[in-house]
C-alpha positions in Angstrom: -26.5 39.8 -14.5 -24.7 40.2 -11.2 -26.0 36.7 -10.2 -24.5 35.2 -13.3 -21.0 36.6 -12.5 -21.3 35.3 -8.9 -22.1 31.8 -10.3 -19.2 32.0 -12.7 -16.9 33.1 -9.9 -18.0 30.3 -7.7 -17.5 27.8 -10.4 -14.0 29.0 -11.1 -13.2 29.0 -7.4 -14.4 25.4 -6.9 -12.5 24.3 -10.0 -9.3 25.9 -8.8 -9.7 24.3 -5.3 -10.3 20.9 -6.9 -7.1 21.3 -9.0 -5.1 22.3 -6.0 -6.2 19.1 -4.2 -4.7 16.7 -6.8 -2.3 14.4 -5.0 -0.1 11.5 -6.1 -2.8 9.2 -4.6 -5.4 10.9 -6.9 -3.2 10.2 -9.9 -2.7 6.5 -8.9 -6.4 6.1 -8.4 -7.2 7.6 -11.8 -4.5 5.5 -13.4 -6.0 2.3 -11.8 -9.5 3.1 -12.8 -8.6 3.8 -16.4 -6.8 0.5 -16.8 -9.4 -1.4 -14.7 -12.1 -0.2 -17.1 -10.3 -1.9 -20.0 -11.2 -5.4 -21.2 -8.0 -7.2 -20.1 -7.6 -10.8 -19.0 -5.1 -10.0 -16.3 -6.1 -7.5 -13.8 -3.7 -5.6 -11.5 -4.4 -3.7 -8.3 -2.4 -0.7 -9.4 -3.3 1.2 -6.3 -1.5 -1.5 -4.2 1.4 -1.7 -6.7 2.1 2.0 -7.0 1.1 3.7 -3.7 4.1 2.4 -1.8 6.4 3.9 -4.5 5.0 7.4 -4.0 5.8 7.5 -0.3 9.4 7.5 0.8 8.9 7.2 4.6 5.5 6.8 6.2 6.4 7.0 9.9 6.9 10.7 9.9 6.4 11.2 13.7 9.6 9.0 14.2 11.6 11.7 12.4 10.5 14.7 14.4 12.9 14.3 17.4 15.8 13.4 15.1 15.5 16.1 12.4 13.3 18.8 13.9 14.6 19.1 17.4 17.1 22.0 17.8 20.1 21.3 20.0 21.6 24.3 21.6 25.2 24.5 23.0 24.9 26.5 26.2 27.6 27.9 28.5 30.5 26.3 26.6 32.1 29.5 25.3 31.9 30.9 28.8 33.6 27.8 30.3 36.3 27.9 27.7 37.1 31.6 28.2 37.2 31.0 32.0 39.5 28.0 31.7 42.0 29.8 29.4 41.8 33.2 31.0 45.2 32.8 32.7 47.0 32.0 29.4 48.7 34.7 27.3 46.4 36.2 24.7 49.1 35.3 22.1 49.1 31.6 23.0 48.5 30.0 19.6 46.9 26.8 20.9 44.5 28.7 23.2 43.6 31.0 20.2 42.8 27.9 18.1 40.6 26.5 20.9 38.6 29.7 21.2 38.2 30.0 17.4 37.2 26.3 17.2 34.5 26.9 19.8 33.1 29.9 18.0 33.0 27.9 14.7 31.3 24.9 16.4 28.6 27.1 17.9 28.0 28.8 14.6 27.9 25.5 12.8 25.3 24.2 15.2 22.9 26.8 14.1 23.4 25.6 10.5 22.8 22.0 11.6 19.6 22.9 13.4 18.4 24.9 10.3 19.2 22.0 7.9 17.5 19.5 10.1 14.3 21.7 10.2 14.3 22.0 6.4 14.5 18.3 5.9 11.9 17.7 8.6 9.6 20.1 6.8 10.3 18.8 3.3 9.8 15.1 4.3 6.2 15.9 5.1 5.7 16.1 1.3 7.2 12.6 0.7 3.9 10.7 1.1 1.5 9.7 -1.7 -1.1 12.1 -0.2 1.1 15.2 -0.9 0.0 17.6 -3.6 1.0 17.1 -7.3 1.4 20.7 -8.5 1.7 20.2 -12.3 -2.1 20.0 -12.9 -1.6 20.7 -16.6 -0.4 17.2 -17.5 -2.9 15.6 -15.0 -5.9 17.3 -16.6 -4.7 16.1 -20.1 -4.4 12.6 -18.7 -8.0 12.6 -17.5 -9.1 12.7 -21.2 -6.4 10.6 -22.6 -7.0 7.0 -23.7 -4.6 4.3 -22.4 -3.3 1.8 -24.9 -2.5 -1.8 -24.0 1.0 -1.4 -25.3 1.6 1.4 -22.8 0.3 -0.8 -20.0 2.8 -3.5 -20.9 5.6 -0.9 -20.8 4.5 0.2 -17.3 4.5 -3.4 -16.2 8.0 -3.8 -17.6 9.3 -0.7 -15.8 7.6 -1.4 -12.5 10.5 -3.5 -11.3 13.0 -0.7 -12.0 10.8 1.8 -10.1 10.5 -0.5 -7.1 14.3 -1.1 -7.1 15.1 2.6 -7.1 12.5 3.3 -4.5 13.9 0.6 -2.2 17.4 1.9 -2.7 16.5 5.5 -1.9 14.3 4.4 1.1 17.2 2.3 2.5 19.7 5.2 2.0 17.4 7.6 3.7 16.8 5.3 6.6 20.6 4.8 7.0 21.2 8.5 6.9 18.5 9.3 9.5 19.8 6.6 11.7 23.3 8.0 11.4 22.0 11.5 12.2 20.3 10.1 15.3 23.5 8.3 16.5 25.9 11.2 15.8 23.5 13.7 17.4 23.4 11.6 20.5 27.2 11.3 20.5 27.5 15.1 20.0 25.2 15.8 22.9 27.1 13.5 25.2 30.4 15.0 24.1 29.1 18.5 24.7 28.6 17.6 28.4 32.0 15.9 28.6 33.7 18.9 27.0 31.9 21.3 29.3 32.9 19.3 32.3 36.6 19.2 31.1 36.9 22.9 30.8 35.0 23.7 34.0 37.4 21.4 35.9 40.6 22.4 34.2 43.1 23.2 37.0 46.3 23.8 35.0 45.4 25.2 31.5 49.1 25.8 30.6 50.0 22.1 30.8 46.6 20.9 29.6 46.0 23.2 26.7 47.2 20.7 24.0 44.9 18.0 25.5 42.1 20.5 25.5 42.7 21.2 21.8 42.7 17.5 21.0 39.4 17.1 22.8 37.9 20.0 20.8 39.2 18.5 17.5 37.4 15.2 18.4 34.2 17.2 19.3 34.3 19.1 16.0 34.7 15.8 14.1 31.5 14.5 15.6 29.7 17.7 14.6 31.1 17.4 11.1 29.7 13.9 10.9 26.2 15.1 12.0 26.4 17.7 9.1 27.6 15.1 6.6 24.7 12.7 7.4 22.1 15.5 7.2 23.5 16.6 3.8 23.3 13.0 2.6 19.7 12.7 3.8 18.7 15.9 2.1 20.3 14.7 -1.2 18.4 11.4 -1.0 15.2 13.2 -0.3 15.7 15.6 -3.2 16.5 12.7 -5.5 13.4 10.9 -4.4 11.2 13.9 -5.2 12.9 14.1 -8.6 12.3 10.4 -9.3 8.7 10.5 -8.1 8.0 13.4 -10.5 9.6 11.4 -13.4 7.5 8.4 -12.6 4.4 10.5 -12.5 5.2 11.9 -16.0 5.8 8.4 -17.2 2.5 7.1 -15.8 0.6 10.0 -17.2 2.1 9.1 -20.7 4.1 12.4 -20.9 7.5 10.7 -20.7 8.5 7.6 -22.7 11.2 6.3 -20.4 12.5 6.3 -16.8 16.0 6.4 -15.4 17.5 3.0 -14.6 20.0 4.2 -11.9 20.0 7.8 -10.5 23.4 9.3 -10.0 23.1 9.6 -6.2 22.8 5.8 -6.0 25.8 5.3 -8.3 27.8 7.6 -6.0 26.6 6.2 -2.7 26.1 2.6 -3.6 28.6 1.6 -6.4 28.3 -2.1 -5.6 24.7 -2.1 -6.8 26.0 -2.2 -10.3 27.9 -5.4 -9.7 25.3 -7.0 -7.4 22.5 -6.5 -9.8 20.1 -5.8 -7.0 20.0 -4.1 -3.6 21.0 -6.2 -0.6 21.4 -3.5 2.0 20.9 -4.2 5.6 17.7 -3.1 7.2 17.5 -1.3 10.5 15.1 -3.1 12.8 11.9 -1.3 13.4 12.7 1.5 11.0 13.2 0.2 7.5 10.0 -1.9 7.6 7.3 0.3 6.2 
């Protein structure tokens, strides 16, 4: 009797492990094999057609130093305090400078954390990442595919490709902007540090110092803005990919024509009829 329970337990364990290993690539393969088994005159390589749509960005190692690297601001607060030490504690401009520096240092922690979150989440943006709603996949395994549904998928494929391309290009743009603004911020950090360390007459220079800090903060705000944009695009891609999966598994009758994030970020798409965004050499070509 005990042996029977052990066998049952092992069977359940193996089944659960198999369910947990269902990926988007698994679904695409199953979809292809189901259609390929039908007697149709025109045969499609659905694996080649669909797999690129289920990965947003394949060159993941490229993103690590841009998103995952934590940039720390060292010694700046000390340099500011030393430079402004001779000014009155009530000097309004000096107080603003000190407060701005504290805010910038605090915001840098948030930037590092958001970059790390995006870097972690983007690992799940490939076709080999897990598909967790095993319920609809298991139903699909035993579901018959009709020719009418295949025609519908063929008709919607162009929309899916267009949305994927637009989201991919937006994400590439955002990552490139993060890279550029992070580099500018790092350079500006060194320049600001040098300015305060070599400040000889803080009383006459304090307004210039405040202007320099304002410019410094603006660059940091731009880093944050581009990271937020990248996160929104990645979240939208995950949402679209799930909707496409539901559609392919015959649990959703339609797909969205134009996600809101694309309408907000790329309003000209509606007039142009198709995406004509510039590509960044060596990045956008997947």
